[in-house]
C-alpha positions as a printed Julia matrix, in Angstrom:
118×3 Matrix{Float64}:
  -0.04  -0.16   -0.31
   2.66   2.34    1.26
   4.35   1.57   -3.19
   0.85   2.37   -3.88
   0.88   6.06   -2.44
   4.12   6.56   -3.54
   4.02   5.86   -7.31
   0.86   8.01   -6.47
   2.79  11.06   -5.54
   5.88  11.31   -7.21
   3.36  10.77  -10.06
   0.96  13.77   -9.58
   4.31  15.99   -8.92
   5.96  14.62  -12.06
   2.29  16.11  -13.5
   2.5   19.19  -11.29
   5.96  19.9   -13.38
   5.11  19.27  -16.13
   2.48  21.13  -16.83
   3.99  24.8   -14.98
   6.74  24.47  -17.28
   3.83  23.54  -20.88
   2.87  27.56  -18.82
   5.87  28.83  -18.75
   6.33  32.1   -20.5
   2.74  31.95  -22.08
   0.23  34.87  -19.79
  -3.18  33.2   -19.06
  -5.65  35.78  -19.27
  -9.34  35.45  -17.51
 -12.34  38.18  -19.09
 -16.05  37.47  -19.87
 -17.93  38.79  -22.03
 -21.61  39.02  -23.49
 -22.74  36.21  -26.57
 -26.39  35.63  -27.59
 -28.27  33.09  -27.1
 -31.18  30.9   -25.24
 -30.43  27.13  -24.89
 -28.46  24.17  -24.03
 -27.82  23.75  -27.9
 -26.66  27.39  -27.99
 -24.72  27.06  -24.24
 -23.08  23.46  -26.48
 -22.46  25.57  -29.8
 -20.93  28.32  -28.05
 -18.21  26.43  -25.42
 -17.46  23.66  -28.3
 -16.12  27.28  -30.8
 -13.84  27.5   -27.98
 -12.72  23.67  -27.32
  -9.01  25.17  -29.68
  -5.64  24.63  -28.28
  -5.61  28.9   -26.99
  -8.32  28.35  -25.38
  -7.8   26.48  -21.73
 -11.59  27.17  -20.32
 -15.02  28.49  -21.33
 -17.69  28.75  -20.22
 -21.73  30.34  -20.9
 -24.0   30.91  -18.21
 -27.62  31.01  -20.36
 -29.33  32.93  -17.55
 -26.62  36.13  -17.35
 -25.82  35.29  -20.96
 -21.68  35.76  -20.58
 -19.16  33.73  -21.23
 -16.61  33.74  -19.15
 -12.92  32.38  -20.83
  -9.49  31.66  -20.04
  -6.91  32.27  -23.23
  -3.21  32.22  -23.79
  -4.05  36.03  -24.79
   0.22  36.52  -26.54
  -0.71  32.91  -28.77
  -4.64  34.71  -29.91
  -6.9   38.14  -29.54
 -10.35  38.32  -27.91
 -11.26  39.63  -30.71
 -10.5   36.85  -32.82
 -12.58  34.44  -30.15
 -15.44  36.37  -30.93
 -15.14  36.87  -33.82
 -14.49  32.23  -34.52
 -18.15  32.48  -32.08
 -20.06  34.75  -34.62
 -18.9   32.7   -37.2
 -21.36  29.36  -35.68
 -24.47  31.85  -35.64
 -24.48  33.32  -32.1
 -23.56  37.57  -31.49
 -21.25  39.34  -29.42
 -20.37  42.58  -28.67
 -17.8   43.39  -30.57
 -19.21  41.09  -33.96
 -22.89  40.39  -35.85
 -22.8   36.52  -36.67
 -23.57  37.02  -40.53
 -28.03  36.22  -41.49
 -27.43  32.62  -43.39
 -25.18  31.34  -40.83
 -27.92  33.02  -38.1
 -30.89  31.53  -39.83
 -29.37  27.76  -40.2
 -29.35  28.21  -36.23
 -32.24  25.23  -34.7
 -35.51  27.39  -34.66
 -35.13  27.33  -30.35
 -31.22  29.33  -30.89
 -33.17  31.58  -33.26
 -32.37  34.69  -29.76
 -32.49  38.34  -32.37
 -36.33  38.06  -32.53
 -37.25  37.13  -29.19
 -38.9   34.06  -29.68
 -36.5   31.39  -29.51
 -35.91  29.55  -26.91
 -36.68  26.48  -24.32
């Protein structure tokens, strides 16, 4: 039992050191901004758009319409991230989704007319 605990402790220590080295010199910036949407499908789509290596965490709140994000600011700009979200159909503070992409969202996700949502 002692050997197993020791092995686990060594593995966790190594993982922590590797994680620190992986982020050494890279600035992780945290911010939040408004993203239009209505439902769980919107949440999934918005957060999926942020599943890129430069984004360490993204969480959209359906009630507040705010996206909290932690990203590598030296690798990608906030405007670029907002543009990615607009490109999948969701308006942000700085970018509006094009009408064709927006029109192709499921009916419950159409937030502009105020009729969507669950």
